[in-house]
C-alpha positions in Angstrom: -3.7 16.6 9.2 -5.7 13.9 10.6 -4.3 10.6 10.5 -7.3 9.6 7.3 -5.6 12.8 5.4 -2.4 11.5 5.3 -3.9 8.1 3.8 -6.0 9.7 1.4 -3.9 9.1 -1.1 -3.7 5.3 -0.2 -7.7 5.1 -0.3 -7.7 6.9 -3.7 -4.7 4.5 -5.0 -6.9 1.5 -3.8 -10.1 2.4 -4.7 -10.5 0.7 -8.4 -8.2 -2.2 -7.4 -10.7 -3.0 -4.3 -14.0 -2.0 -6.4 -12.9 -4.5 -9.2 -12.1 -7.0 -5.9 -15.7 -7.1 -4.3 -17.5 -7.3 -8.0 -15.1 -10.4 -8.8 -16.4 -12.0 -5.7 -19.7 -11.2 -5.9 -19.5 -13.0 -9.5 -18.1 -16.0 -7.6 -21.0 -16.0 -5.2 -19.5 -19.3 -3.0 -21.8 -21.0 -0.7 -20.7 -21.9 2.8 -17.1 -23.2 3.4 -16.8 -23.6 -0.4 -15.8 -19.9 -1.1 -12.5 -21.5 -2.4 -11.9 -18.7 -5.0 -12.8 -16.0 -2.8 -10.6 -17.1 0.2 -7.5 -17.4 -2.6 -8.2 -13.9 -4.0 -7.7 -12.2 -0.3 -5.2 -14.1 0.1 -3.1 -13.8 -2.4 -4.0 -9.6 -2.5 -2.8 -9.9 1.2 0.5 -12.0 0.7 1.5 -9.2 -1.8 0.8 -6.5 0.8 3.4 -8.0 3.1 0.9 -9.6 5.5 1.9 -13.2 6.4 -1.0 -15.5 6.2 -1.9 -18.8 7.9 -4.4 -20.9 5.7 -6.6 -23.8 7.0 -7.1 -22.0 10.2 -9.4 -24.3 12.6 -8.9 -26.7 10.7 -11.6 -24.8 7.8 -10.0 -24.8 4.3 -11.5 -21.5 3.4 -10.6 -19.5 6.9 -7.5 -18.0 6.9 -5.5 -15.2 9.0 -3.1 -12.5 7.7 -1.5 -10.4 10.2 1.0 -7.3 9.6 3.3 -5.6 12.3 5.0 -6.7 15.7 4.4 -6.1 19.1 1.6 -3.9 20.8 -2.2 -4.7 20.5 -3.7 -7.0 18.4 -6.4 -5.4 16.5 -8.6 -7.5 14.4 -10.6 -7.0 11.4 -13.3 -9.4 10.2 -14.0 -10.4 7.1 -16.6 -12.4 5.3 -17.6 -13.5 1.6 -19.9 -16.3 1.3 -23.5 -16.1 -0.5 -27.0 -17.4 -0.3 -28.2 -20.4 -2.0 -31.1 -19.7 -4.7 -30.1 -15.9 -5.0 -28.9 -15.5 -8.1 -29.7 -12.4 -9.9 -28.4 -10.0 -12.9 -26.5 -7.1 -11.7 -28.6 -4.1 -12.3 -32.0 -5.6 -13.2 -34.7 -3.9 -12.0 -37.0 -7.0 -11.8 -36.1 -10.7 -10.2 -34.0 -12.1 -13.3 -31.7 -14.5 -12.5 -28.3 -14.5 -14.3 -28.1 -16.4 -17.4 -24.9 -17.5 -16.8 -25.9 -19.6 -13.9 -29.7 -19.8 -13.3 -30.9 -21.0 -9.8 -27.3 -20.7 -8.2 -26.0 -18.6 -5.4 -26.5 -14.6 -4.7 -24.7 -11.9 -2.7 -28.4 -11.0 -1.0 -26.1 -10.2 2.3 -23.5 -7.9 0.9 -20.5 -10.0 2.3 -18.6 -9.3 -1.0 -18.6 -5.7 0.2 -17.8 -6.7 3.4 -14.8 -8.7 3.2 -13.4 -6.3 0.7 -13.7 -3.4 3.1 -12.4 -5.2 5.8 -9.3 -6.2 3.9 -9.0 -2.5 2.7 -8.7 -1.6 6.0 -6.6 -3.8 7.2 -3.8 -2.6 4.6 -4.4 1.1 5.6 -3.7 -0.2 9.0 -0.5 -1.7 8.2 0.1 1.7 6.2 -0.5 4.0 8.9 1.7 1.5 11.2 4.5 1.3 8.3 4.3 5.3 8.6 4.5 6.2 11.8 6.7 3.0 13.2 3.9 2.7 15.7 3.8 -1.0 17.3 0.9 -3.0 16.9 -0.2 -5.7 15.1 -3.1 -5.8 12.5 -5.0 -9.1 11.4 -7.2 -9.7 8.8 -9.6 -12.4 9.9 -11.0 -14.6 6.6 -14.1 -16.0 7.8 -16.5 -18.1 6.2 -19.8 -19.5 6.5 -21.3 -16.5 8.0 -24.7 -17.8 6.4 -26.0 -20.8 8.0 -22.6 -22.0 9.1 -21.3 -19.9 12.2 -17.7 -20.2 10.4 -16.6 -17.9 13.4 -17.9 -19.9 16.4 -16.2 -22.9 14.8 -12.4 -20.7 14.8 -13.3 -19.4 18.0 -14.1 -23.0 19.5 -10.5 -23.5 18.3 -9.4 -20.4 20.2 -7.9 -18.4 17.3 -9.3 -15.2 18.6 -8.1 -15.8 22.3 -5.3 -13.0 22.1 -6.7 -10.4 20.4 -7.5 -6.7 22.1 -10.2 -5.9 19.8 -12.6 -6.7 16.7 -13.8 -4.4 14.4 -16.1 -5.4 11.7 -19.1 -4.2 9.6 -22.1 -4.8 7.7 -23.7 -3.4 4.4 -27.1 -1.9 4.5 -29.5 0.6 3.4 -28.2 2.9 6.6 -25.4 4.2 8.2 -24.9 4.0 12.3 -23.2 1.6 14.5 -25.1 -2.1 15.0 -25.9 -1.1 18.6 -28.4 -4.0 18.7 -28.2 -7.6 20.5 -28.5 -10.4 18.3 -30.2 -14.1 19.2 -28.6 -16.9 19.7 -29.3 -20.0 17.6 -28.7 -23.6 17.6 -29.2 -25.4 13.8 -29.8 -29.3 13.4 -30.5 -31.9 11.1 -33.5 -34.3 11.9 -33.1 -37.8 9.8 -36.0 -39.9 10.2 -35.3 -43.8 8.8 -38.3 -45.5 8.1 -39.4 -48.6 5.8 -40.0 -48.4 1.9 -43.4 -50.3 0.8 -45.7 -50.1 -2.0 -48.0 -47.6 -1.3 -51.3 -48.9 -3.0 -50.5 -52.8 -2.3 -49.0 -52.8 1.1 -48.8 -49.4 2.8 -49.2 -51.5 6.2 -46.1 -52.6 5.7 -44.6 -49.3 5.5 -43.2 -47.0 7.9 -43.1 -43.5 6.6 -40.1 -41.1 7.4 -41.8 -38.3 5.6 -45.0 -38.6 7.9 -42.7 -38.6 10.6 -41.3 -35.0 9.1 -44.5 -33.8 8.6 -46.0 -34.6 12.4 -42.7 -33.3 13.5 -43.8 -29.9 11.8 -46.8 -29.5 13.0 -45.5 -30.4 16.6 -43.1 -27.4 16.5 -46.0 -25.2 15.2 -48.2 -25.9 18.0 -45.0 -25.1 20.3 -44.9 -21.8 18.9 -47.5 -21.0 21.1 -45.3 -21.6 24.3 -42.4 -20.4 23.6 -40.7 -17.3 24.8 -41.8 -14.0 22.7 -38.3 -13.2 21.4 -37.5 -17.1 20.0 -37.8 -17.9 16.7 -37.8 -21.6 14.6 -37.2 -22.0 11.3 -37.3 -25.1 9.0 -36.6 -26.4 5.6 -37.3 -30.1 4.5 -34.0 -31.0 3.1 -34.7 -34.6 1.8 -38.8 -35.5 1.0 -37.9 -39.5 0.8 -37.8 -39.2 -3.3 -40.2 -38.4 -6.4 -42.5 -41.6 -6.3 -45.8 -41.0 -4.6 -46.4 -44.6 -4.8 -43.4 -45.7 -2.5 -43.8 -45.2 1.4 -40.7 -42.8 1.7 -38.3 -45.0 3.7 -36.0 -41.6 4.4 -36.8 -37.7 5.2 -34.7 -35.1 7.1 -35.7 -31.6 8.2 -33.0 -28.7 9.1 -34.2 -26.9 12.0 -32.9 -23.2 12.7 -33.7 -22.4 16.4 -33.1 -18.8 17.9 -33.5 -17.5 21.1 -32.3 -14.6 23.5 -28.9 -16.1 24.6 -27.0 -19.8 24.6 -29.0 -21.3 27.6 -32.6 -19.9 26.5 -31.8 -21.5 22.6 -30.3 -24.8 24.5 -33.7 -25.1 26.1 -35.7 -24.5 23.4 -33.5 -27.1 21.0 -34.2 -29.8 23.5 -38.2 -28.7 23.4 -37.7 -29.1 19.5 -35.8 -32.4 19.9 -38.7 -34.0 22.1 -41.2 -33.2 19.3 -38.9 -34.8 16.9 -38.7 -38.0 19.3 -42.4 -38.3 19.4 -42.9 -38.0 16.1 -40.7 -40.9 15.4 -42.6 -42.8 18.1 -45.8 -42.2 16.4 -44.3 -43.1 12.8 -42.2 -46.1 14.3 -39.1 -44.7 12.7 -35.4 -44.2 13.8 -34.8 -41.1 14.6 -31.1 -39.5 14.2 -30.2 -35.9 15.3 -27.4 -34.3 14.0 -26.0 -31.0 15.3 -24.8 -29.0 12.4 -23.9 -25.3 14.2 -24.7 -22.5 16.5 -23.7 -19.2 17.6 -24.1 -16.9 20.7 -25.9 -13.8 21.4 -24.2 -10.4 20.6 -22.5 -8.4 23.7 -22.7 -4.9 22.7 -19.3 -2.7 23.6 -20.4 1.2 24.0 -16.5 1.8 24.6 -15.7 0.7 21.0 -19.3 1.9 19.6 -18.3 5.7 20.8 -15.2 5.4 18.8 -16.5 4.0 16.0 -19.5 6.9 16.0 -17.2 9.8 16.2 -15.2 8.0 13.1 -18.8 8.0 11.4 -19.7 11.5 12.2 -15.9 12.7 11.5 -16.2 11.4 8.1 -19.6 13.3 7.7 -22.7 12.5 5.2 -22.5 10.4 2.1 -22.6 12.4 -0.5 -23.9 10.4 -3.9 -23.9 11.6 -7.2 -27.6 12.3 -9.1 -27.0 9.1 -11.2 -26.7 6.8 -8.2 -30.1 8.9 -6.3 -32.3 8.1 -9.8 -30.9 4.2 -9.8 -32.0 4.0 -5.9 -34.9 5.5 -6.4 -36.0 3.0 -9.3 -34.9 0.1 -7.4 -36.7 1.4 -4.0 -40.0 1.5 -5.9 -40.2 -2.3 -6.6 -40.0 -2.7 -2.7 -43.3 -3.1 -0.9 -44.6 -0.3 1.5 -44.1 -3.0 4.3 -40.3 -2.9 3.6 -39.9 0.7 3.8 -42.0 0.9 6.8 -39.6 -2.2 8.4 -36.6 0.4 7.7 -38.3 3.6 8.6 -39.3 2.6 12.2 -35.9 2.4 14.2 -35.2 5.4 12.3 -38.1 7.8 12.7 -36.5 10.7 15.1 -33.7 11.0 11.9 -36.3 10.6 9.0 -38.9 12.6 10.3 -41.6 11.0 8.3 -39.4 11.2 4.8 -38.1 8.2 3.0 -35.0 9.1 1.0 -33.9 7.1 -2.0 -30.5 7.0 -0.2 -29.9 7.3 3.3 -26.9 10.0 3.6 -26.9 10.8 7.2 -25.9 8.8 10.5 -28.4 7.0 12.8 -28.0 8.5 16.2 -26.1 6.1 18.8 -28.0 5.7 22.3 -25.3 3.5 24.2 -28.3 2.9 26.9 -30.2 1.6 24.2 -31.8 -2.3 25.0 -32.8 -3.2 21.4 -32.7 -6.7 19.9 -32.3 -7.5 16.1 -34.2 -10.5 15.4 -31.4 -12.5 13.1 -28.2 -14.0 14.5 -24.5 -13.4 13.8 -21.3 -15.5 14.4 -19.8 -12.1 15.3 -21.4 -12.7 18.3 -18.8 -15.4 19.5 -16.1 -12.9 18.6 -17.7 -10.3 21.3 -17.9 -12.8 24.0 -14.2 -13.1 23.7 -12.6 -9.5 23.0 -14.3 -6.3 22.8 -16.3 -6.0 19.0 -17.8 -3.0 17.6 -19.8 -2.7 13.8 -21.2 -0.4 11.9 -24.0 -0.3 9.6 -22.8 1.6 6.4 -25.4 2.4 3.8 -24.9 0.5 0.3 -28.0 0.0 -1.1 -31.4 2.1 -1.7 -33.2 3.2 1.5 -35.6 0.3 2.5 -33.8 -2.8 0.5 -34.6 -5.9 2.9 -31.6 -8.5 3.4 -31.6 -11.8 1.6 -33.6 -10.1 -1.6 -33.1 -10.1 -4.9 -33.2 -6.4 -5.0 -29.9 -6.3 -2.5 -28.2 -8.7 -5.2 -29.0 -6.6 -8.4 -27.4 -3.4 -6.1 -24.2 -5.5 -5.4 -21.8 -4.0 -7.6 -23.4 -0.1 -8.1 -21.4 2.7 -7.6 -23.5 3.3 -4.6 -22.2 0.0 -3.3 -18.9 0.4 -3.8 -18.9 4.0 -2.4 -20.2 2.8 1.1 -17.7 -0.2 1.0 -14.9 2.7 1.0 -16.8 4.8 3.7 -16.9 1.4 5.8 -12.9 0.8 4.8 -12.5 4.8 6.2 -14.7 3.8 9.2 -12.9 0.4 10.2 -9.4 2.5 9.9 -10.3 5.4 11.6 -11.6 3.6 14.4 -8.2 1.2 14.7 -5.9 4.0 14.7 -7.3 6.0 17.3 -7.6 2.5 19.4 -3.9 2.7 18.8 -3.3 6.0 19.2 -5.1 5.7 22.3 -4.7 2.1 24.3 -6.7 3.1 27.3 -9.7 2.9 25.2 -8.9 -1.2 25.0 -8.3 -1.3 28.6 -11.6 0.4 29.0 -13.4 -1.9 26.7 -11.8 -4.9 28.0 -13.3 -3.5 31.3 -16.6 -3.3 30.0 -16.9 -6.4 28.3 -15.8 -8.4 31.8 -18.9 -6.8 33.1 -21.2 -7.4 30.5 -20.3 -11.4 30.6 -21.0 -10.8 34.8 -18.2 -13.1 35.7 -19.2 -15.7 32.9 -16.6 -17.6 31.0 -16.8 -17.4 26.9 -18.3 -21.2 26.6 -18.8 -22.2 22.6 -22.3 -23.2 22.0 -20.8 -25.9 19.3 -19.9 -29.1 21.6 -16.4 -30.2 21.3 -17.3 -33.5 19.5 -19.5 -31.6 16.8 -17.7 -32.0 13.1 -17.5 -29.2 11.0 -20.1 -29.4 8.9 -18.8 -29.6 5.6 -17.1 -33.1 7.4 -20.5 -34.3 8.6 -22.0 -36.9 6.5 
């Protein structure tokens, strides 16, 4: 009998409760650093399961750690529960239809309601394994807020909360199943606030100094900069304050938020300096004052082939996903709402598995190649944990194949039976991976050696300066 077979009753008993918890968090849909109800729900359930809970981790009200066990290796399970602005959506709707109870509010367009609950579920299952076997070891569930636009784990890493763990495991909901084997981009996010001088735009425009002009000039300057950036770099912006609603007033204040991505921390810092210089030029041209507020940052992800192999073998042992006919039919309906480019983007990296087919649900496991050098153009604050301790992640199919991240279709499928089935599969993968690491501690030693090798002798240096305030404390 395998370890997971021994825990089969636990998973069957806990399943409905965990599905209900995920659905509750889906309905809460709280933004970065405001996930008060979601964090409290996790904390309460873990305390009831016998975990020791420490709240306000790293001085963040919605960050916490829950620990069970004594002695032995420390295995971390990373959970998230934050949502995305403006992605509120009616569950199950096959058109973009904001929910009537909270139109325009946040939505779980990246599946973090599932992510946190599966990691939570795996933590309790691992604690049950330790209880049944009497094996030494400590399991920690880290409640990590603000992955979306807040780099909560990076602030937590700056505070040293991951320094004593032996390995970290997590996953991400998606439309296929496989090891998260790509590197990711480092990033820096900052606010650029311009202060000008108000004036009557018709009577005395010469007396005004337009902060909105400065924002527009900065955006134009950065657009010219794009030609001269490294090809893997990305720069995004959002005008967060346009200076008011009156066109007959020269706007005295305006603000733009920039997110700058590059291959690693050094490249991101260099590109950030160039963007700052563009902003300084815009301020000079418009005779405005400029304030640059560092918001957050995260590192590039370091892969760990030792842990990845263990996780991949756990996936193979579980076998293929076996959704029912109803899930297939619903997935087909959602897939019909996607653009051809969505399916092309999802199919390209899986061409060797799909062989020209585009199933409504990806039921298999994508091959893992430890020699691959792929880069995911997005970013994740899991990366900062990966510099501190060996880290592995899984993709698990919870949505119709091809469903893009941060889309209304993803939100609409977040309470479906397929989403629940994928969440349970993720919990089993994480649990099986963790148990094997406890049973074969030499794997943890090998994984640590690989981490040191990949760091190339460099220590972890948090990309967020020590003096940078947490985003929710900034003025």
